[in-house]
N, C-alpha and C positions, 0 to 999 in steps of 0.2 A: 504494500500499500504506499501511496505518496506520503512522505513525511509533511509536505506543504499542505495536503488536504487534511491530515490529522491535526495539525497544529493551528494552521490559519484558515481552514475551510476554503482554500483556493485551488483551482485546478482539478484535473481528473482525480478520481479515487485511486485508480491503479497506475503503477508506473508503466510507461510505455504508450499510454493512452493520451491523444491530444484533444480529441473532440473538438478540433477547431479553436480551442481556447488558447490565449497566450499564457506560456509558462508562468508559474507563480513568482519565480525568481526574476522576471523581466517586467513586472507591473507593480503599481502601488497597492498597498493594502487599503482596506475599506476605511481605515482610520487616517489614511493619508500618510502614513509613515514610510520610510524608505524601505524597499523590499529586502528580504533576508537573501544574501548571496552565499551559496554553497553548492556542492555537487549534486545534492539530491539524494545521495547515497544513505543507506541505513548503516548505522555504526553497530557492529556486532559486539557484544559484551558478554561477560561471565560473571557469576555471582557466587558468593560462598553460601554456606549453610544457613547464615542468618538473612540472607537476601541483600547483603551489601556488594557493591561493585568490587570486583577483583582488580589488581593492577597486573595486567599482562606485560610481559617483557619480550621485545623482539629481538633476538640475537643477530649478529651479522649473517649467519648462515641461512637464517629464516626470511631475510629481508626481500630476496627475489620472490619468494612464494607469497610474502604478505602483500606486495604490489598488485598481485593478481587476485588474491583471495581474502584481502583484508575485511571484506563484509560477509565472509562465509563463516557461519558459527561453528562448523566442524573444525575449521582451520584455527580459529581463535582459540576454541576449547583446548587445542593441543600446545598452546604456547605455554611456557613456564609463568607461574602467578607468584606474587610476592606482596608483602605488606611493608610499606616504607614509613616510618615516623614522620609525621606532618602532612601526609597525603592520604589519610584514612578516609576522607569524605569528599565525594566527588568523582567524576570519570578521569582516571590517569591512565596513561600507558607509558612504558618505558622502551627505550630504544637504544641499542649498543651502537656507539659511534664507529664508523668505518672510514679510515682514510685521514688525511691531514689537511682538509680543506677549511677547518675551522680552528687549527692551531694558530696562534698559542692559547686561545680561549678555552678549547676543548681538544682532548687528545684521543688518539686511536684506542678504541676499546673502553673509553669512558662510557658510561650509562647516563642518559638524559631522561628525566622524568617529565612528563609533559601532560597538558591538560587539553580536551578537545575543543576546537574551535568550530562552534556551530554556525556562526555568522562571520562570514570573512570581511565585512564592513567594520567590524569591531576589533580586528587585530591590532596589536600595539605596535606601532611603526619602530623599527630599529631592533625589534626583538629577535630572538632566534627561534626558528620553526622547523618541526619535521615536516616536509612537503612530500606527500605521497602521490605518485602518479601510476599508471598501469604498467610503466616500465621500470620504476626505481623507487627508492625511499632516500631522500637527500635531507641533510642537515644545513640549513642556510639562513642567512639574516634578511629579513624582508623589511625594506626601510618606507614603504608607501602602502597605505590601506588599499584594499581591492574593492573598487565601487561597483563592479559589474561583471558578468561572465564574459564579456568581450574585451576585458582588460588584458595588457600584457604585463606580467609580473616578473620583476628583475629580481633574480636570487643572488645574494652577495655572500662571499666567503670572507673569513677573517684572515685567512692566509693571503698576505699581498701578492703571492706569485700565482693566485687563482683569479681569472677574470669573471665579472659578473655574467650570470647566465640568464637569459630571457626564456621566459615560459608563458604560454598561453593560459589563462585562468581555466579555460575549459579542460585543460589536460590534468588538473589537480582533482584528485579524488577524496583526499583527506588532508586536514591542516591541523597539526599539534603544536601548541605553544610550550616552549622549554620553560619550566618552572623551577628546575634545580638539576643537579647532577652528582653522580657518585663517580669517584676517580680514585684509582691506586697510584696516580702520579702525584709525587710530593715535590715541590719546589726545592731546590738546595738552599742552604743558608745564604742569606744576603751577603754580598761583597762588602766588607767593611774596610777595603783598602782606601777608597775615596774618602770616606769619612775621617779615617785616621790621618790621611794626608792633609786635610783642611786643619785638623787639630794641631798638627806640626806647624803648619804655616802660621796659624794664629799664635801658637807658643813662641815663634821666632819673632813676633812683633809685627807681622805683616797684615795688613787689612784684607780680610777675604774678598770684599767687593772690588777693591783695587787690583787684586791678583786676578779675579775673574775677568775684570774689564780688560786688562793687559793681554789675557790669553785670547779674548774674542777679538781685540783689534789686530792681532798678529797671526791669527789663524788664517790658513790658505783658504781661497774661495770655495773649494770642494770639500773642505772639512765639515765633519758631522759634530755639531754642538750638542 
C-alpha cells in the first residue's frame, strides 16, 4: 500500500497505480503545506519481544545486497541486531563504513548509527548521510536540502582527494542521517613539541607575537601557515 495514501490520504491506495492522478510527492497537501519528498518505499523493520524497534547493522559484505533488498523483510530479518546506549527509542540503523572517502572524519570499518529520514526536505544541510540507491550504499555529506524529486543531489566527501558526486534524487531509495559513530580508531597523543617550543621562546624573553609575525613575513609564498 502507498505510504502517501496511508499517511496523507493522497494518491492511489496501491503502489504502482496512478489512476491519472498526480503523485502525492509532486503536489501540495490539502492544508497547503509543502509535499513530503521521499522515494515512496516502505522501510522494513524488525522488533524485539517487547515490540520495540531493533537496530539492524549492515556490515560491509551485506551492503551490495542491502542496496537491492533493503525493503524486503526477509533480508532485514537476517541482519545482525544490537542495542546501543542513547539510541533505544526511535528507528535507527547502523552501517559499517567502507573505504576512505570520509576520512579523516570517519575511518574504514567505523560503524555509523543513523536515523531514518522520511522527508528529504527536512534533512540538515552539511550533515553526513547514508545514501542508498539500487546500486550502492554510500556515506556522504549533503550540503543542500532536497526540495523535489527532480533535484540533482551533490554528494560530498570529507577526503579532499575525492571529488563531489552528483546524483539524481529519483535514484535515492533510502536516506539515513548519521547521529553518532563507533570506532576502534584512537588518535595518537597530541604533539607537544610545538607548545614546548613556544614555552622555550617565551622563557628566553622573546615575545610570541613578534616571533610569529617575523615567521609569517619571511615565509616563502608557497609555505603552509
